[in-house]
C-alpha positions in Angstrom: -43.7 44.7 28.5 -43.8 42.3 25.6 -40.8 40.0 25.2 -39.5 38.2 22.1 -41.2 35.1 23.4 -44.5 36.7 24.1 -44.6 38.1 20.6 -43.6 34.7 19.2 -46.1 32.9 21.4 -48.8 35.3 20.4 -48.1 34.7 16.7 -48.0 31.0 17.2 -51.2 30.9 19.2 -53.0 33.1 16.6 -51.9 30.5 14.0 -53.1 27.7 16.3 -56.5 29.3 16.8 -57.0 30.5 13.2 -57.3 27.4 10.9 -56.6 29.4 7.7 -53.4 30.9 9.2 -52.4 27.6 10.6 -52.9 25.8 7.3 -50.8 28.3 5.4 -48.0 27.9 8.0 -47.7 24.1 7.7 -48.7 23.6 4.1 -51.4 21.8 2.1 -50.6 18.4 3.6 -52.0 19.6 6.9 -55.0 21.0 5.3 -55.6 17.6 3.7 -55.1 16.0 7.1 -57.7 18.2 8.8 -60.3 17.5 6.1 -60.4 13.9 7.4 -58.2 12.1 4.9 -55.9 11.0 7.7 -58.8 10.3 10.1 -58.7 6.6 9.6 -54.9 6.2 9.9 -53.1 4.9 13.0 -51.5 8.3 13.5 -54.8 10.0 14.0 -56.3 9.9 17.5 -58.9 7.1 17.4 -61.9 6.8 19.7 -60.7 4.9 22.7 -60.5 5.4 26.5 -57.9 7.9 27.6 -56.5 8.6 31.1 -58.1 11.3 33.1 -56.9 14.8 32.1 -55.8 13.6 28.6 -57.5 15.0 25.5 -55.6 13.0 22.9 -52.6 10.8 22.4 -50.2 10.9 19.4 -47.8 7.9 19.2 -47.9 7.7 23.0 -47.4 11.4 23.6 -50.3 12.9 25.5 -52.1 16.2 24.8 -53.6 17.3 28.0 -56.9 18.9 28.7 -55.0 21.7 30.5 -53.3 22.5 27.1 -56.7 22.6 25.5 -58.1 24.8 28.3 -55.2 27.2 28.0 -55.8 27.6 24.2 -59.6 28.0 24.7 -59.0 30.7 27.3 -56.7 32.6 24.9 -59.3 32.3 22.1 -62.1 33.5 24.5 -59.9 36.5 25.3 -59.9 37.3 21.6 -63.7 37.2 21.5 -64.3 33.5 20.4 -66.9 31.9 22.7 -66.1 28.5 24.2 -67.9 25.7 22.4 -67.5 22.0 21.7 -66.7 22.9 18.1 -63.9 25.3 19.2 -62.5 22.7 21.6 -62.5 20.0 18.9 -60.8 22.3 16.4 -58.1 23.1 18.9 -57.6 19.4 19.7 -57.3 18.6 16.0 -54.7 21.4 15.5 -52.7 20.3 18.6 -52.6 16.8 17.2 -51.3 18.0 13.9 -48.6 20.1 15.7 -47.6 17.1 17.7 -47.4 15.0 14.6 -45.2 17.5 12.9 -43.0 18.1 16.0 -42.4 14.3 16.3 -41.5 14.1 12.6 -39.1 17.0 13.0 -37.4 15.3 16.0 -37.3 12.0 14.1 -35.4 13.7 11.4 -33.1 15.2 14.1 -33.8 18.7 12.9 -33.7 19.8 16.5 -30.0 18.9 16.8 -28.5 21.5 14.5 -26.6 24.4 16.0 -29.2 26.9 14.7 -32.0 24.8 16.2 -30.4 24.6 19.6 -29.9 28.4 19.6 -33.6 28.9 18.8 -34.8 26.4 21.3 -32.6 27.9 24.0 -33.9 31.4 23.2 -37.5 30.1 23.3 -36.9 28.5 26.7 -35.3 31.6 28.0 -38.2 33.8 26.9 -40.7 31.5 28.4 -38.8 31.8 31.7 -38.8 35.6 31.4 -42.5 35.7 30.9 -43.1 33.3 33.8 -41.0 35.5 36.1 -42.7 38.7 35.1 -46.2 37.1 35.5 -45.3 35.6 38.8 -43.9 39.0 40.1 -47.1 40.8 39.1 -49.3 38.1 40.7 -47.3 38.4 44.0 -47.4 42.2 43.8 -50.8 43.1 42.4 -51.6 46.7 41.5 -53.9 48.0 44.2 -56.9 50.3 43.8 -55.2 52.8 46.1 -52.1 52.8 43.9 -54.2 53.4 40.8 -56.2 56.2 42.4 -52.9 57.9 43.5 -51.6 57.7 40.0 -54.8 59.0 38.5 -54.7 62.0 40.7 -51.1 62.6 39.8 -51.9 62.5 36.1 -54.8 64.9 36.6 -52.7 67.4 38.5 -50.0 67.2 35.8 -52.6 67.9 33.0 -54.0 70.8 34.9 -50.5 72.3 35.6 -49.7 72.1 32.0 -52.9 73.7 30.8 -54.4 70.4 29.6 -57.8 71.2 31.2 -58.5 73.8 28.6 -58.7 73.6 24.8 -58.2 76.4 22.3 -59.7 77.0 18.9 -57.0 78.7 16.9 -56.8 80.5 13.5 -53.5 80.3 11.8 -51.6 81.8 8.9 -48.2 80.3 8.0 -45.8 82.1 5.8 -42.1 81.8 4.9 -40.7 84.9 6.6 -41.1 87.0 9.7 -41.5 90.1 7.6 -44.5 88.6 5.8 -46.0 87.5 9.1 -45.7 91.0 10.6 -47.3 92.6 7.6 -50.3 90.3 7.9 -50.6 91.1 11.6 -50.7 94.8 10.7 -53.4 94.2 8.1 -55.5 92.2 10.5 -55.3 94.9 13.1 -56.5 97.4 10.6 -59.6 95.3 10.1 -59.0 92.9 7.2 -60.4 89.4 7.6 -57.9 86.9 8.9 -59.9 84.1 7.3 -59.6 85.8 3.9 -55.9 86.5 4.3 -55.3 82.8 5.4 -57.0 81.6 2.2 -54.8 83.9 0.1 -51.4 83.7 1.8 -51.2 80.7 4.2 -49.0 77.8 3.4 -50.8 75.6 6.0 -53.3 72.9 5.0 -55.9 74.9 7.1 -55.9 77.7 4.5 -59.0 76.2 2.9 -60.9 76.6 6.2 -59.7 80.2 6.5 -56.9 79.0 8.8 -59.3 77.6 11.4 -57.9 74.6 13.4 -59.6 71.9 15.4 -59.8 72.2 19.2 -56.3 71.7 20.7 -55.0 71.4 24.2 -51.6 73.0 25.0 -50.2 69.5 25.3 -50.9 69.0 21.6 -49.1 72.2 20.6 -45.4 72.9 20.0 -44.0 74.6 23.1 -43.2 77.8 21.1 -46.9 78.0 20.4 -48.4 76.8 23.7 -46.3 79.2 25.7 -47.9 82.1 23.9 -51.4 80.8 23.5 -52.1 80.0 27.2 -51.6 83.7 28.0 -54.2 84.9 25.5 -57.9 85.5 25.9 -60.5 84.4 23.5 -60.7 86.5 20.3 -57.2 87.7 20.8 -54.5 88.0 18.1 -50.9 87.1 19.1 -48.9 90.3 19.2 -45.9 88.8 17.3 -45.4 86.0 14.8 -44.3 82.7 16.2 -41.5 80.7 14.5 -42.0 76.9 14.1 -40.3 74.4 11.8 -43.1 74.9 9.3 -42.5 78.7 9.0 -43.7 81.9 10.7 -47.2 81.8 12.2 -49.8 84.4 12.7 -52.1 83.0 15.4 -55.4 84.1 16.9 -57.3 82.5 19.7 -60.9 82.3 18.5 -62.4 80.5 21.5 -61.5 78.7 24.8 -63.3 75.9 26.5 -62.8 73.9 29.6 -62.6 70.1 29.4 -62.9 67.5 32.1 -60.2 64.8 32.3 -61.6 61.3 31.9 -62.9 59.7 35.1 -61.0 57.2 37.1 -63.3 54.4 36.0 -62.7 55.3 32.4 -58.9 55.1 32.8 -58.4 52.5 35.4 -57.4 49.8 32.9 -54.8 52.0 31.2 -53.5 53.1 34.6 -53.2 49.5 35.8 -51.2 48.6 32.7 -49.0 51.7 33.1 -48.2 50.8 36.7 -47.6 47.1 35.7 -45.1 48.2 33.1 -43.3 50.4 35.6 -43.3 47.5 38.1 -41.8 45.2 35.5 -39.2 47.8 34.6 -38.3 48.3 38.2 -37.7 44.5 38.6 -35.6 44.4 35.5 -33.5 47.3 36.7 -33.0 45.7 40.1 -32.0 42.3 38.8 -29.7 43.9 36.2 -28.0 45.9 38.8 -27.5 42.9 41.1 -26.2 40.6 38.3 -22.5 40.1 37.7 -22.2 41.0 34.0 -19.0 40.9 32.0 -18.8 42.5 28.6 -15.9 43.2 26.3 
């Protein structure tokens, strides 16, 4: 469940790891800095011995190797391989951010009412993310729980007819009377495909009304409730009303489909269970809190 902070942090980290985005966000001065024009100034980190665990120092403020490792891990998760060049790029960008943050503080920009609200919100959202991550770490989603959820979803799909797909032919017209006339003509032997091309208001008319394979879960209930009771090559006895008009429908073919395997869906199931776990925690804490509103 993404929070305001996670979205903000994700955007910030993308800017941190993408030099072009980062440069645009902080202006041409920073671009000039990273090209090396500031490399010889006292502000820039100069080659010298640093304490263990420290990657750089800016006016006495340290940038730790743990910060660099965290940024590298995030970059690697996005497909960028760890390399000395990536690490140096991240260190350079962290230095620039620290330079800018120090200048902002020097100008006391963090002391305005608006800034205090933003900083408080940022802190709050970091705490929220830490809590949710800690809760998941202490209550990991087990393979047994995922297997149980998978079986539940498979049963639900089967119960709702999702294990079969239907190839339908459709003619959509404005009135019930028109639809009934077309049904009568089809029963007398006229080609439904030709009638669809001539009379249907559906985009499928160019294909003679033929639709792609659909499961009942993809159909409107008014349609699926009828279709699941028909055999292949069977015309629905009566027109079906939908928001798009009155529909003449025929089942051209039926095929069985297998649900995806557990291994194919385990990541999605894990995330779904994690979301539900987070939601349950939020509901619990919300119910326990003493909240006063107008």
